[in-house]
C-alpha positions in Angstrom: 30.2 -9.5 -42.1 26.9 -11.3 -41.8 28.4 -14.8 -41.3 30.5 -14.0 -38.1 27.7 -12.0 -36.5 24.9 -14.6 -36.6 26.6 -17.2 -34.5 27.3 -14.5 -31.9 23.6 -13.5 -31.9 22.5 -17.1 -31.4 24.9 -17.6 -28.6 23.7 -14.4 -27.0 20.1 -15.6 -26.7 21.0 -19.2 -25.9 23.2 -18.1 -23.0 20.5 -16.1 -21.3 17.6 -18.1 -19.7 15.0 -15.4 -20.2 12.3 -17.6 -21.8 10.8 -18.9 -18.5 10.1 -15.4 -17.3 7.0 -15.2 -19.5 5.5 -12.4 -17.5 8.4 -10.1 -18.3 9.0 -11.2 -21.9 7.3 -8.3 -23.4 9.6 -6.0 -21.5 12.5 -7.2 -23.6 11.0 -6.0 -26.9 12.4 -2.5 -26.7 15.8 -3.8 -25.8 15.8 -6.3 -28.6 14.7 -3.7 -31.1 17.6 -1.5 -30.0 20.0 -4.5 -30.4 18.7 -5.0 -33.9 19.4 -1.4 -34.8 22.9 -1.5 -33.3 23.8 -4.7 -35.2 22.5 -3.2 -38.4 24.8 -0.2 -38.0 27.8 -2.4 -37.4 27.0 -4.9 -40.2 26.4 -2.1 -42.7 29.0 0.5 -42.1 28.5 3.9 -43.8 30.2 4.3 -47.1 31.5 7.6 -45.8 33.9 5.7 -43.5 35.3 2.8 -45.5 38.8 3.2 -44.0 37.8 3.7 -40.4 39.0 0.3 -39.2 40.0 -3.1 -40.4 37.6 -6.0 -40.6 39.2 -7.6 -37.5 38.7 -4.4 -35.5 35.1 -4.3 -36.4 34.6 -7.9 -35.3 36.3 -7.3 -32.0 34.2 -4.2 -31.4 31.0 -6.1 -32.3 32.0 -9.0 -30.0 32.5 -6.5 -27.2 29.1 -5.0 -27.8 27.5 -8.4 -27.8 29.2 -9.3 -24.5 27.9 -6.0 -23.0 24.4 -6.7 -24.4 24.5 -10.3 -23.0 25.1 -8.7 -19.6 22.3 -6.3 -20.1 19.8 -9.0 -21.0 20.9 -11.2 -18.2 20.3 -8.4 -15.7 17.0 -7.6 -17.4 15.9 -11.2 -16.9 16.9 -11.1 -13.3 15.1 -7.8 -12.8 11.8 -9.3 -14.2 12.2 -12.4 -12.1 12.4 -10.8 -8.6 9.6 -9.3 -6.5 11.8 -8.1 -3.6 11.4 -4.3 -3.5 14.9 -3.5 -2.2 16.5 -5.8 -4.8 14.5 -4.3 -7.6 15.7 -0.8 -6.7 19.4 -2.0 -6.7 19.0 -3.9 -9.9 17.3 -1.0 -11.8 20.2 1.2 -10.8 22.7 -1.5 -11.9 20.9 -2.3 -15.2 20.7 1.4 -16.2 24.4 2.1 -15.6 25.5 -1.1 -17.3 23.3 -0.4 -20.4 24.9 2.8 -21.4 28.5 2.2 -20.2 30.7 0.8 -22.9 33.9 0.4 -20.9 35.4 3.7 -21.9 37.2 5.9 -19.4 34.5 8.5 -19.7 32.0 6.1 -18.1 33.7 6.7 -14.7 32.3 10.2 -14.6 28.7 9.1 -15.1 26.2 10.0 -12.4 23.1 7.9 -12.1 20.3 7.9 -9.5 16.9 6.3 -8.9 14.5 8.7 -7.2 11.2 7.6 -5.7 8.3 9.6 -4.2 7.9 9.6 -0.4 5.3 12.0 1.1 5.2 14.1 -2.1 9.0 14.5 -2.3 11.6 12.8 -4.5 14.2 11.0 -2.4 17.3 9.2 -3.6 16.9 5.4 -3.2 20.1 4.3 -4.9 22.8 6.2 -6.7 26.3 6.2 -8.2 28.5 9.2 -8.2 26.6 11.2 -5.6 28.1 12.4 -2.3 26.6 11.4 1.1 25.1 14.9 1.4 23.5 14.5 -2.1 21.9 11.2 -1.0 19.9 13.1 1.7 18.6 15.7 -0.7 14.8 15.8 -1.2 13.4 17.3 -4.4 9.8 18.4 -5.0 9.9 17.6 -8.7 7.9 20.7 -9.7 10.4 22.7 -11.7 13.2 22.4 -14.2 14.1 19.1 -15.8 12.3 17.0 -13.1 9.1 19.0 -13.3 9.0 18.9 -17.1 9.6 15.1 -17.1 6.7 14.5 -14.7 4.4 17.0 -16.4 5.0 15.5 -19.9 5.4 11.9 -18.8 8.4 11.6 -21.2 12.2 11.7 -21.2 13.8 15.1 -20.8 17.3 16.0 -21.9 19.2 19.2 -21.1 22.7 20.7 -21.6 21.8 23.6 -19.3 22.3 21.8 -16.0 23.8 24.8 -14.3 20.5 26.7 -14.7 18.3 23.9 -13.4 16.6 25.1 -10.1 16.3 21.6 -8.5 19.2 19.6 -9.8 21.6 22.3 -8.5 20.8 21.2 -5.0 23.0 18.2 -5.6 26.7 19.2 -5.4 27.9 16.4 -7.7 25.7 17.7 -10.5 27.6 21.0 -10.5 30.4 19.4 -12.6 28.0 18.1 -15.2 26.9 19.7 -18.5 24.3 17.2 -19.7 21.5 15.5 -17.8 18.6 13.1 -18.6 15.5 12.4 -16.5 13.0 9.6 -17.3 9.8 9.5 -15.3 8.7 6.1 -14.0 4.9 6.2 -14.5 2.4 3.4 -14.6 -1.2 4.4 -15.4 -2.0 7.4 -13.2 0.7 6.7 -10.6 4.1 8.3 -10.7 6.6 6.1 -8.8 9.6 8.4 -9.4 12.3 8.8 -12.0 15.7 7.9 -13.3 18.3 10.6 -13.3 21.6 10.6 -15.3 24.2 13.3 -15.7 27.7 13.6 -17.2 30.4 16.3 -17.6 30.5 15.8 -21.4 27.6 17.6 -23.2 27.5 15.0 -26.0 27.7 11.9 -23.8 24.0 11.1 -24.1 23.8 10.3 -27.8 20.7 8.9 -29.5 21.8 5.4 -29.0 22.2 5.7 -25.3 18.9 7.6 -24.9 17.0 4.9 -26.8 18.5 2.2 -24.5 17.8 4.2 -21.4 14.2 4.6 -22.4 13.9 0.9 -23.0 15.4 0.1 -19.6 13.0 2.6 -17.9 10.0 0.6 -19.3 11.3 -2.5 -17.7 12.0 -0.6 -14.5 8.4 0.6 -14.3 7.1 -3.0 -14.7 9.5 -4.4 -12.1 8.7 -1.6 -9.6 5.0 -2.0 -10.0 5.2 -5.7 -9.5 7.5 -5.4 -6.5 5.2 -2.7 -4.9 2.1 -4.8 -5.4 3.8 -7.8 -3.9 5.0 -5.8 -0.9 1.5 -4.3 -0.4 0.1 -7.9 -0.6 2.6 -9.0 2.1 1.7 -6.0 4.3 -2.0 -6.8 3.8 -1.4 -10.4 4.9 0.4 -9.1 8.0 -2.5 -6.7 8.8 -5.0 -9.5 8.4 -3.0 -11.7 10.7 -2.7 -8.9 13.3 -6.5 -8.2 13.0 -7.3 -11.9 13.6 -4.9 -11.9 16.6 -6.6 -8.8 18.0 -10.0 -10.4 17.4 -8.9 -13.4 19.4 -7.6 -11.2 22.2 -10.8 -9.3 22.2 -12.9 -12.5 22.4 -10.7 -13.7 25.3 -11.1 -10.4 27.1 -14.8 -10.4 26.6 -15.2 -14.0 27.8 -13.0 -13.3 30.8 -14.8 -10.1 31.8 -18.3 -11.4 31.1 -19.5 -15.0 30.9 -16.4 -16.5 32.7 -16.9 -14.3 35.7 -20.7 -15.0 35.6 -20.2 -18.8 35.4 -17.8 -18.6 38.4 -20.3 -16.6 40.4 -23.1 -19.1 39.5 -21.0 -22.0 40.8 -20.3 -20.2 44.1 -23.9 -19.1 44.6 -25.2 -22.6 43.8 -22.9 -24.0 46.5 -24.1 -21.3 48.9 -27.8 -22.1 48.1 -27.2 -25.8 48.7 -26.0 -25.1 52.2 -28.9 -22.7 52.8 -31.4 -25.4 52.0 -30.6 -27.2 55.2 -30.9 -24.2 57.4 -33.3 -21.7 55.7 -35.3 -23.1 52.8 -36.9 -19.7 52.0 -33.6 -17.9 51.8 -32.3 -20.8 49.6 -35.3 -20.3 47.3 -34.5 -16.5 47.0 -30.9 -17.3 46.2 -31.9 -19.8 43.5 -34.0 -17.1 42.0 -31.0 -14.8 41.8 -28.9 -17.6 40.3 -31.5 -18.1 37.7 -31.5 -14.4 36.7 -27.7 -14.5 36.6 -27.7 -17.5 34.4 -30.2 -15.9 32.0 -28.1 -12.7 31.8 -25.0 -14.8 31.1 -26.9 -16.6 28.3 -27.8 -13.3 26.8 -24.2 -12.1 26.9 -23.0 -15.3 25.1 -25.7 -15.0 22.5 -24.6 -11.3 22.0 -21.0 -12.4 21.5 -22.1 -15.1 19.0 -24.2 -12.6 17.1 -21.3 -10.2 16.7 -18.9 -12.9 15.7 -21.2 -14.0 12.8 -24.4 -12.0 12.4 -26.5 -14.3 10.2 -29.1 -11.6 9.8 -26.5 -9.6 7.9 -26.1 -12.3 5.4 -29.8 -13.0 5.0 -31.4 -9.6 5.3 -28.7 -7.0 4.9 -27.0 -4.1 6.7 -29.9 -2.1 8.1 -31.8 -5.1 9.7 -28.5 -6.3 11.1 -27.9 -2.9 12.8 -31.4 -2.9 14.1 -30.9 -6.4 15.5 -27.6 -5.2 17.1 -29.5 -2.3 18.7 -32.1 -4.7 20.2 -29.3 -7.0 21.5 -27.5 -4.0 23.1 -30.8 -3.0 24.8 -31.6 -6.5 26.0 -28.2 -7.4 27.2 -26.7 -4.2 28.5 -29.7 -1.9 28.7 -28.0 0.6 26.4 -30.2 2.5 24.0 -29.0 2.3 20.4 -31.0 4.2 17.8 -30.6 3.3 14.1 -31.5 6.0 11.6 -31.2 4.8 8.0 -32.6 6.1 4.7 -34.8 3.7 2.8 -32.7 1.6 0.5 -29.4 3.0 1.6 -27.5 -0.3 1.3 -29.1 -1.5 -1.9 -26.5 -2.7 -4.4 -23.7 -2.6 -1.7 -21.5 -5.7 -1.7 -22.1 -7.9 1.3 -18.4 -7.6 2.1 -18.6 -3.9 2.4 -21.9 -4.2 4.4 -20.0 -6.5 6.8 -17.2 -4.0 7.3 -19.7 -1.2 8.1 -21.5 -3.5 10.5 -18.4 -4.4 12.4 -17.3 -0.7 12.6 -20.7 0.2 14.0 -20.5 -2.7 16.5 -17.0 -1.8 17.6 -17.9 1.9 18.0 -21.1 1.1 20.0 -19.2 -1.3 22.3 -16.5 1.4 22.9 -19.2 3.8 23.8 -20.6 1.4 26.3 -17.4 0.1 27.8 -15.1 3.2 27.8 -17.4 6.2 27.5 -20.3 4.8 29.6 -22.7 6.5 27.1 -26.4 6.0 27.8 -27.3 6.6 24.2 -25.7 5.7 20.8 -27.0 6.8 17.4 -26.1 5.0 14.2 -27.0 7.0 11.1 -26.8 5.8 7.5 -27.3 7.9 4.4 -26.4 7.9 0.7 -24.9 10.9 -1.1 -24.3 10.3 -4.7 -21.5 7.8 -5.1 -20.9 7.6 -1.4 -22.4 5.9 1.6 -21.8 7.7 4.9 -22.2 6.1 8.3 -22.0 7.9 11.6 -21.9 6.4 15.1 -22.3 9.1 17.8 -22.7 8.9 21.5 -23.3 11.1 24.5 -20.6 9.6 26.7 -17.5 10.9 28.5 -15.4 11.5 25.3 -11.6 11.5 25.2 -8.6 13.2 23.7 -8.1 11.6 20.3 -4.5 12.8 19.8 -3.4 11.8 23.2 -4.8 8.2 22.7 -3.3 7.8 19.3 0.1 9.1 20.5 0.6 6.3 23.1 -0.8 3.4 21.1 2.4 1.5 21.3 2.0 1.2 25.1 -1.7 0.3 24.9 -3.0 -3.3 25.1 -6.1 -2.5 23.0 -6.0 -1.5 19.3 -9.6 -0.6 18.9 -9.1 2.7 17.0 -6.4 1.1 14.8 -8.9 -1.8 14.0 -11.5 0.8 12.9 -9.1 2.5 10.5 -7.8 -0.8 9.1 -11.4 -2.0 8.5 -12.1 1.3 6.7 -9.1 0.8 4.5 -10.5 -2.6 3.4 -13.4 -0.8 1.6 -11.3 2.2 0.4 -13.2 4.2 3.0 -12.2 7.4 4.8 -12.6 7.2 8.6 -12.8 10.2 11.0 -13.0 10.2 14.8 -14.1 13.3 16.6 -14.2 13.5 20.3 -13.4 15.7 23.3 -13.6 15.1 27.1 -17.1 15.6 28.3 -18.6 16.1 24.8 -19.1 12.5 23.5 -17.6 10.8 20.4 -18.5 10.7 16.8 -17.1 8.0 14.5 -17.9 8.6 10.8 -16.9 6.7 7.7 -17.4 7.5 4.0 -17.4 4.5 1.6 -17.1 5.1 -2.2 -19.3 3.0 -4.5 -17.2 3.3 -7.6 -13.6 3.6 -8.7 -14.1 7.3 -9.6 -15.6 8.0 -6.2 -12.6 6.3 -4.5 -10.2 8.5 -6.4 -12.1 11.7 -5.5 -12.4 10.6 -1.8 -8.6 10.2 -1.4 -7.6 13.4 -3.1 -6.1 16.0 -0.8 -8.7 18.5 0.4 -11.7 16.2 -0.3 -14.9 17.8 1.2 -17.5 15.6 -0.4 
């Protein structure tokens, strides 16, 4: 039997253009190993079944299996070649079902589903054999087959489907006697799981289980790549939005400050020119006022240039930059900004993270001046273990945080959203506390290590 099989194997791999997908090539190894085992079984039938079928029947059966495997590998190659998240979900579902279905009538009763975590609950993303009501079911993944799979990180099989506390929420599962769950886990992150069920208790034999496990490994890689790509695209959009907001902010500041001042200077110069003919002393007084206005406008422009690119931050670090900001605020707007920082608080902190902290402090201080009309602002920096904490507090008018966040879609300014997005850039945790008549406090905690970042974003973190 070896001679007829080898040409089929060569044709199988020549017909599937999987070599260019180098990044996903390793994911084929479990499938290829399974194929080798399968071919070995068919090329060397057990002596206990010499009369099971004729040679021609075995060849036809093997050709059918090879055709099915050609389809599986083709779909595997496509899965590893796409980064579109929605397509990956559909292709994982399709690949899983195709891998274990061999064309028999019993395959029509197979139930399969891809479940992903959303807000701590497993939701059905794609499925076959489930009702519309089942597609809306949300499962916690804490008990039964799902809970065991997530806890162990390994495939779980049961023939006691009727007793499963979570799977019984799906009506279509009630007709099944066997079920398989495979967790989709990469590192410490659980994306979700694959779920299969069938009315026959012996449907999921060892051969099918091995192939499902191999397919799940490819699914994890594809889901991880698609999610990373989607997050990259979302980050690009956020950066573009931030840049657009920065341009709008610069335009507003120019319009409300220097542009108005320059217009006033032009009008007052014209007025002073006419006064010179009638009242030279009054003209001199007017020119003095124009000079003061021009000086104030120059300070405003320098303040804007400083906040756009604070060179002192790049040359001397975060604390001197904040002190320079405080001096500029006092000089330009007569607002008292007090910087309280522990010695060496920013030592070893990346310049990029220092820049984020500076811009958060600058944004919060400007908000306190423009919106809260606060006479005083305090910027406090301290280091606690693997964290740096910065607090910007003021004694201004204060505001209702929930009310402001609730109508952000109708607001022209996205200042609070910008603060939160800047905090996310450094894996930080931002908190805004305020109440009408009680001032505002903006605090951010920035982790200095990967372990600190993991602790920071765990539920219930108290520091």
